[in-house]
C-alpha angles and dihedrals in degrees: 000000000000089000093051091047092052089047094057092043089056093049093051091046090051092050091050090049091052093048092047089049093051091049092048090049092049089049093048094040108034122184112273126209113243113254093243092058131079120195130197142161129225146124134280110260134176147172108283120210115212106206101211135170124250093207133034120259147137119270108247098169137007120187103190140068132187108305096014113148113237133195127210109273094017114141108248100172140359120212125194132209122182090192094062092043090052090049090052093049091049093049091048089053090050091049091050092050092047091049091053090050089048091051091051091049092050091052089048090051092049091051092045092050088057104038103036097055090042090051091048092049091049092049091049092049091048091050092048091048092050092047089051090051090050091051091052090045092053088055090049091049091053091049091047090050088058092047091049092047091051092048090053091051091049090049092050088053089047090053090054093046092046091052090049089049091242092128132028127244093263093059089046092052091048089054091051091047090051091057092047092048095049090045090053090050091050093049090048091053091050090051090049089051091054090050092050092049089052090048090050090052091052091046091051090052091050090050091051091049091049090049090049089051088061087071088057088067090055089048092052091047090052090049091051092051090048090050091050091051090048091051090049090052091049091048089051089052090049091050089051092052091045088051090053091048089049090052088057088069102078116206130188113259093199146042105247141081141289115266095183138358105219107174129050133205112283096024121123114230123196128224110292095015117131124236096190141001117231135185135199109223088216088068095056117115139164115249110205131170125228129187125254092258094058098039095077091057096055122085136177112278098029114147117251144165131219125215124196117211090236092052108038092161097048111082118197112212114234143153137220110266102166138023118189115242094206129054124232136193114277109268114236094242093052121095121212130180096242128045087209091071108097102166129049140178124236116235124189119215114194121197115242090230137012112281119196091212093067114095130176113267100009116133120249143166123238127201121193126198114214093198098029093251138102100030109168122246092205140025088239088072094063134051119262116251 
């Protein structure tokens, strides 16, 4: 038994000696990073999208929470505004009233275009007819003047003959009756002429009124055009209000997920205030910091890999998309190989494709290959910063 006990003690001692030797060797000969590789630590960052409202309103509905997946065009929040709805209702009522007025004016114009020209034509025809009658009457008056003058001459001759007993009293009386009759006819024609002249004056006034009524058509046409322009202006105002109401329905501009829900149902948000913060996973990148010695070796497009602390054996292929042009003081959370390094450059590593493991803000390690070769497949292959 003593022999066996000594045997196991020897084995354990040998194992401890081997382990101690390995640890001493690892301490004296630490892993070194190949010269073609540059390593850095940082956190996953990305381009945040603040989904804000263009106009103020009260949140009526919100469809996302922290971490909710969103699709482009998906409704994220609906805001309500009674003021804009009231404006829309008022404008619609004004448009309806203006359209009814326009319809009435168009009917009035249609009637006027028929009746006013017809009235003018009738007045002109009446005037022309009366003037023709007057012309004929003037000829009749001239003829009657001659007949009356002849009757007077005949009567004067009858007076002479009657006095000389050449004709009897009956012939004399007939002569006198002839003069009176022709005089009555002449007087009647003169009276008729006065009546026709009065009728012509009235007809001329009617024609002038009918001609003036033609301007009424132009006035109605102008009113119709003004109503149409007014309706257009109201419809433009309605479209503007509808655009504002449409803007109160906030939709996701990206495919991604919700980083933070900011507003809640019932809250009033002002113009420009966000209701949620979204992010597109395609915009995620690892922001690492490298020292001034390594910065000059890195260029846009260099191959790289990203390792998450939780998945040290799962490299995520990436490439360099941005190298800072100005150095900054080393952030407290950033590890560098030498405490003497005070200033570093930020380098952005963007995954070649979307990886579901990447989350905003989680720490990660990035390794860049200067020549595109020798990228590690595990964190065990490289020294720990």
